[in-house]
Every structure is written in C-alpha cells, then in structure tokens.
N, C-alpha and C positions, 0 to 999 in steps of 0.2 A: 504494500500500500504506500502511496505517495505521502511524504511528510506533510503535516498540517502546518500552515504558516501563521496560525493564530494562537495566541496565548491568553491566559486569564488576565483580565484588566485591559485588553486592547479595545480600542474604539473600532467598530465595524459598521458597515452599511449593508442592508438587505437588498439583494439584487433581484430576487424572484419570490413569488408567493403572496400571501395575504398581507404581509407587512412590508411589501416592496417600497423602497425609498426611505425607510426609517433608519435611524442610526441609534446605537446603544453600546453599552459596555459589556464585554464578555464576562459572565459570572463563572462558568466552568466549561471545560472541553472534554468530550468523551471521544478519545482517540480510537478506541476499538470500533465504535459504531460510526465514526466520522460525523459527529453532530456537536453543536455548541448550544449553550443556554445564554441568552442575551437579556440583560436587565430590562424589565417592563415591556418585552416584546413577545408575541405569540402566547398570550395569556390564556390559560385553561382553567376551567372551573371544576373544583373537586368538592363533592358533597360529602361532608363528614358528620357522622353520627355523634351525638353528645357523649362525652366520656364521663368519668366519675365526678369531675369538677363541673360538669354541665356545659362545657365548651363544645360547640359544634356549629354547623351551618354550612354555608357555601364559601369555600376558600378559593382564592385565585393564586395560581403559581405559574412560573414560566415553563413553556414547553420547549422542546429542542428544535433546532433548525439545522438542516443539512449544511455542511461546510461548503458545498459547491454553490449554495445560494447566497453566500455572503462574500464581501470583499473588505479588506482593511481600509479604514478611512484615513485619508491624508488631510491634515488641517491646512496645509499650504495650498493644495489643489482644491480643497473643499469638496472632495468627491471620493468615491471608492476607487481603489487602484490595485493593480497587480503588484506582487512583491518580488523584489530582487535582493540579492545578498552582496555585501561588500566587506572586505577585511581592512580595518583601519591600520594606521602606522604602528599602534601598540599591540597589534595581533588580535584585536577583538573583532568578532564577526557580528555585523549588524544587518538589520533588514532595512531596505530602502524602497522608496516610491519609484516605480518605473517611469512615471511621467516627469517628475521634477527632481529626482535624485535626492530628496530629503530623507533624513534618517527617521524611521518610524518606531514608535513604542519604546522610548527610553525613559 
C-alpha cells in the first residue's frame, strides 16, 4: 500500500463526497483501512441508551473519510495540493506544496 501523506493535526480539504470543499483538522488516521477522521466533518448520529447515570440520547461523532478524497491544505495557495518531499540542509525530510514549494505541516 502506498504511504499516506497525512498526519494527525494536518489541515486538509475534502475533494469529493458530501463534505466537498470543506476544510478541517485531522483528528486521527487509520493506516490499515486508508481512512482519516476530520474534526467536525462527516458527522454521524449515534443513538445511545441511558446508562446507570441516566446519560443517553442522540450523540454526534465524526465518521471516517477515505484518504483518496482529501488533499493537504496549503495556506499560501489557499487550496488543496499534492504533496512532495524535500530534504533540507540539516538532513531533515519535509513535505512541500507542489504548487508553491512551501513547507507544509511544521
């Protein structure tokens, strides 16, 4: 499987599906399934029975989105972009925006 170019905490934009055009922060990444959870996007309703403390009702939680339907968000370009890699002078490998060559996610 190809490596995933997104990490927890990255800003991403949704390219396809019900949430198309929206941006958000990655909460978690499921590398085995190739899916990501994005803050306040793809909200699902879960009906929970009251427990011993009486707490229950309809809860909202984030659903997963396929990694193929998202792109990293570049603040300089103000859009989703493909990701490239570059090695800096100190030997550190960083992700860069393919459009403007700006370093992403530091």
